[in-house]
LOZARO-795632 format. One record per residue (C-alpha): residue number from 0; x, y, z. Coordinates in steps of 0.1 Angstrom, whole numbers, padded with zeros to 4 digits. Layout:
N
(atom NUM,(X,Y,Z)),
...
This chain:
117
(atom 0,(-0014,0418,-0991)),
(atom 1,(-0010,0455,-0988)),
(atom 2,(-0014,0453,-0950)),
(atom 3,(0015,0429,-0948)),
(atom 4,(0037,0451,-0969)),
(atom 5,(0030,0481,-0948)),
(atom 6,(0036,0463,-0915)),
(atom 7,(0071,0452,-0924)),
(atom 8,(0085,0488,-0927)),
(atom 9,(0065,0498,-0896)),
(atom 10,(0081,0469,-0877)),
(atom 11,(0116,0480,-0888)),
(atom 12,(0110,0515,-0876)),
(atom 13,(0097,0503,-0843)),
(atom 14,(0127,0481,-0837)),
(atom 15,(0152,0508,-0847)),
(atom 16,(0156,0497,-0882)),
(atom 17,(0189,0478,-0881)),
(atom 18,(0214,0507,-0876)),
(atom 19,(0245,0507,-0855)),
(atom 20,(0245,0495,-0819)),
(atom 21,(0238,0520,-0792)),
(atom 22,(0263,0511,-0765)),
(atom 23,(0253,0528,-0732)),
(atom 24,(0276,0540,-0705)),
(atom 25,(0300,0518,-0686)),
(atom 26,(0289,0517,-0650)),
(atom 27,(0315,0515,-0622)),
(atom 28,(0302,0507,-0587)),
(atom 29,(0320,0524,-0559)),
(atom 30,(0318,0504,-0526)),
(atom 31,(0337,0498,-0494)),
(atom 32,(0362,0474,-0510)),
(atom 33,(0370,0486,-0546)),
(atom 34,(0356,0500,-0578)),
(atom 35,(0341,0474,-0600)),
(atom 36,(0344,0464,-0628)),
(atom 37,(0380,0471,-0635)),
(atom 38,(0401,0468,-0667)),
(atom 39,(0373,0472,-0693)),
(atom 40,(0373,0491,-0726)),
(atom 41,(0349,0518,-0738)),
(atom 42,(0345,0533,-0773)),
(atom 43,(0356,0568,-0783)),
(atom 44,(0338,0589,-0774)),
(atom 45,(0324,0570,-0743)),
(atom 46,(0308,0575,-0710)),
(atom 47,(0316,0561,-0676)),
(atom 48,(0291,0564,-0648)),
(atom 49,(0307,0562,-0613)),
(atom 50,(0278,0551,-0590)),
(atom 51,(0284,0555,-0552)),
(atom 52,(0269,0524,-0536)),
(atom 53,(0287,0531,-0503)),
(atom 54,(0275,0549,-0472)),
(atom 55,(0304,0575,-0473)),
(atom 56,(0313,0600,-0500)),
(atom 57,(0338,0590,-0527)),
(atom 58,(0360,0611,-0550)),
(atom 59,(0375,0601,-0583)),
(atom 60,(0408,0616,-0595)),
(atom 61,(0431,0609,-0624)),
(atom 62,(0464,0623,-0637)),
(atom 63,(0463,0608,-0671)),
(atom 64,(0425,0613,-0679)),
(atom 65,(0415,0646,-0664)),
(atom 66,(0379,0642,-0674)),
(atom 67,(0377,0617,-0646)),
(atom 68,(0382,0642,-0618)),
(atom 69,(0351,0645,-0598)),
(atom 70,(0340,0665,-0568)),
(atom 71,(0326,0646,-0538)),
(atom 72,(0302,0619,-0549)),
(atom 73,(0276,0615,-0521)),
(atom 74,(0262,0581,-0512)),
(atom 75,(0237,0571,-0538)),
(atom 76,(0249,0597,-0563)),
(atom 77,(0265,0593,-0597)),
(atom 78,(0294,0611,-0614)),
(atom 79,(0292,0609,-0652)),
(atom 80,(0325,0612,-0671)),
(atom 81,(0325,0618,-0708)),
(atom 82,(0358,0604,-0722)),
(atom 83,(0373,0609,-0757)),
(atom 84,(0406,0610,-0774)),
(atom 85,(0413,0572,-0776)),
(atom 86,(0432,0551,-0779)),
(atom 87,(0444,0557,-0744)),
(atom 88,(0446,0540,-0710)),
(atom 89,(0429,0557,-0680)),
(atom 90,(0439,0550,-0644)),
(atom 91,(0420,0566,-0616)),
(atom 92,(0420,0568,-0578)),
(atom 93,(0389,0563,-0558)),
(atom 94,(0392,0580,-0524)),
(atom 95,(0366,0572,-0497)),
(atom 96,(0373,0587,-0463)),
(atom 97,(0407,0573,-0452)),
(atom 98,(0405,0544,-0479)),
(atom 99,(0421,0547,-0513)),
(atom 100,(0414,0523,-0542)),
(atom 101,(0427,0522,-0578)),
(atom 102,(0410,0513,-0610)),
(atom 103,(0417,0515,-0648)),
(atom 104,(0400,0511,-0682)),
(atom 105,(0409,0517,-0718)),
(atom 106,(0394,0540,-0743)),
(atom 107,(0394,0524,-0778)),
(atom 108,(0405,0541,-0810)),
(atom 109,(0377,0559,-0829)),
(atom 110,(0354,0534,-0847)),
(atom 111,(0364,0506,-0824)),
(atom 112,(0338,0492,-0800)),
(atom 113,(0342,0487,-0763)),
(atom 114,(0339,0452,-0747)),
(atom 115,(0303,0452,-0737)),
(atom 116,(0298,0488,-0726)),
Protein backbone atom coordinates (compact mmCIF):
# COMPACT_ATOMS: atom_id res chain seq x y z
CA UNK A 1 0.00 0.00 0.00
CA UNK A 2 2.79 2.45 0.76
CA UNK A 3 4.10 2.06 -2.76
CA UNK A 4 0.77 3.13 -4.24
CA UNK A 5 0.61 6.15 -1.94
CA UNK A 6 4.11 7.24 -2.96
CA UNK A 7 3.47 6.77 -6.67
CA UNK A 8 0.48 9.14 -6.77
CA UNK A 9 2.47 12.23 -5.67
CA UNK A 10 5.29 11.19 -7.99
CA UNK A 11 2.87 10.95 -10.91
CA UNK A 12 1.52 14.44 -10.13
CA UNK A 13 5.01 15.90 -10.13
CA UNK A 14 5.88 14.17 -13.40
CA UNK A 15 2.75 15.53 -15.07
CA UNK A 16 3.20 19.07 -13.90
CA UNK A 17 0.92 18.74 -10.91
CA UNK A 18 -2.21 20.46 -12.13
CA UNK A 19 -1.06 24.09 -12.21
CA UNK A 20 -1.98 26.73 -14.77
CA UNK A 21 -1.73 26.14 -18.49
CA UNK A 22 1.51 26.93 -20.22
CA UNK A 23 0.47 28.56 -23.45
CA UNK A 24 3.35 28.71 -25.86
CA UNK A 25 4.07 31.32 -28.45
CA UNK A 26 1.72 32.13 -31.30
CA UNK A 27 3.44 31.21 -34.56
CA UNK A 28 2.87 33.34 -37.67
CA UNK A 29 4.13 31.86 -40.94
CA UNK A 30 5.47 34.33 -43.49
CA UNK A 31 5.05 33.11 -47.06
CA UNK A 32 4.74 34.34 -50.63
CA UNK A 33 1.02 35.08 -50.21
CA UNK A 34 0.29 36.41 -46.69
CA UNK A 35 1.09 35.99 -43.00
CA UNK A 36 -0.99 33.24 -41.38
CA UNK A 37 -2.82 32.91 -39.09
CA UNK A 38 -4.41 36.31 -38.84
CA UNK A 39 -6.84 37.79 -36.30
CA UNK A 40 -5.89 35.67 -33.28
CA UNK A 41 -5.58 36.66 -29.60
CA UNK A 42 -2.59 36.17 -27.29
CA UNK A 43 -2.44 36.61 -23.51
CA UNK A 44 -0.58 39.45 -21.74
CA UNK A 45 2.34 39.08 -21.68
CA UNK A 46 2.60 36.99 -24.82
CA UNK A 47 4.97 35.97 -27.55
CA UNK A 48 4.56 35.90 -31.31
CA UNK A 49 7.10 34.02 -33.41
CA UNK A 50 7.26 35.20 -37.03
CA UNK A 51 8.73 32.29 -39.04
CA UNK A 52 9.94 33.05 -42.57
CA UNK A 53 8.88 30.09 -44.71
CA UNK A 54 9.59 32.00 -47.93
CA UNK A 55 12.69 32.08 -50.15
CA UNK A 56 13.18 35.85 -49.73
CA UNK A 57 13.73 37.99 -46.63
CA UNK A 58 10.74 39.53 -44.83
CA UNK A 59 10.49 42.49 -42.46
CA UNK A 60 7.77 43.15 -39.88
CA UNK A 61 6.83 46.73 -38.95
CA UNK A 62 4.04 48.18 -36.81
CA UNK A 63 3.05 51.69 -35.81
CA UNK A 64 0.73 50.67 -32.96
CA UNK A 65 2.83 47.85 -31.43
CA UNK A 66 6.47 48.88 -31.73
CA UNK A 67 7.69 45.58 -30.22
CA UNK A 68 6.79 44.02 -33.59
CA UNK A 69 9.43 45.96 -35.52
CA UNK A 70 11.98 43.48 -36.82
CA UNK A 71 15.07 43.76 -38.89
CA UNK A 72 15.38 41.62 -41.98
CA UNK A 73 14.17 38.05 -41.34
CA UNK A 74 16.16 35.71 -43.57
CA UNK A 75 14.54 32.66 -45.21
CA UNK A 76 14.16 29.96 -42.57
CA UNK A 77 14.78 32.39 -39.69
CA UNK A 78 12.43 33.43 -36.88
CA UNK A 79 11.76 36.82 -35.31
CA UNK A 80 10.45 36.58 -31.74
CA UNK A 81 8.29 39.46 -30.48
CA UNK A 82 7.48 39.76 -26.77
CA UNK A 83 4.20 41.65 -26.45
CA UNK A 84 2.63 43.11 -23.32
CA UNK A 85 0.36 45.96 -22.30
CA UNK A 86 -2.99 44.46 -23.27
CA UNK A 87 -5.73 44.86 -23.94
CA UNK A 88 -4.76 46.23 -27.33
CA UNK A 89 -4.96 45.53 -31.03
CA UNK A 90 -1.75 45.07 -33.01
CA UNK A 91 -1.61 45.57 -36.75
CA UNK A 92 1.56 44.87 -38.68
CA UNK A 93 3.00 45.07 -42.15
CA UNK A 94 4.99 42.21 -43.63
CA UNK A 95 7.29 43.42 -46.42
CA UNK A 96 8.92 40.84 -48.68
CA UNK A 97 10.84 42.34 -51.57
CA UNK A 98 8.32 44.35 -53.59
CA UNK A 99 5.30 42.67 -51.92
CA UNK A 100 3.56 44.05 -48.84
CA UNK A 101 1.06 42.13 -46.72
CA UNK A 102 -0.89 43.11 -43.61
CA UNK A 103 -1.86 41.18 -40.51
CA UNK A 104 -3.34 41.74 -37.08
CA UNK A 105 -3.91 40.15 -33.71
CA UNK A 106 -5.19 41.14 -30.29
CA UNK A 107 -3.41 41.17 -26.95
CA UNK A 108 -5.82 40.22 -24.16
CA UNK A 109 -6.14 41.99 -20.82
CA UNK A 110 -3.88 40.63 -18.07
CA UNK A 111 -5.29 37.38 -16.67
CA UNK A 112 -7.28 36.64 -19.84
CA UNK A 113 -6.13 33.70 -21.97
CA UNK A 114 -5.56 33.83 -25.70
CA UNK A 115 -7.53 31.70 -28.16
CA UNK A 116 -5.33 28.66 -28.44
CA UNK A 117 -1.91 30.28 -28.35
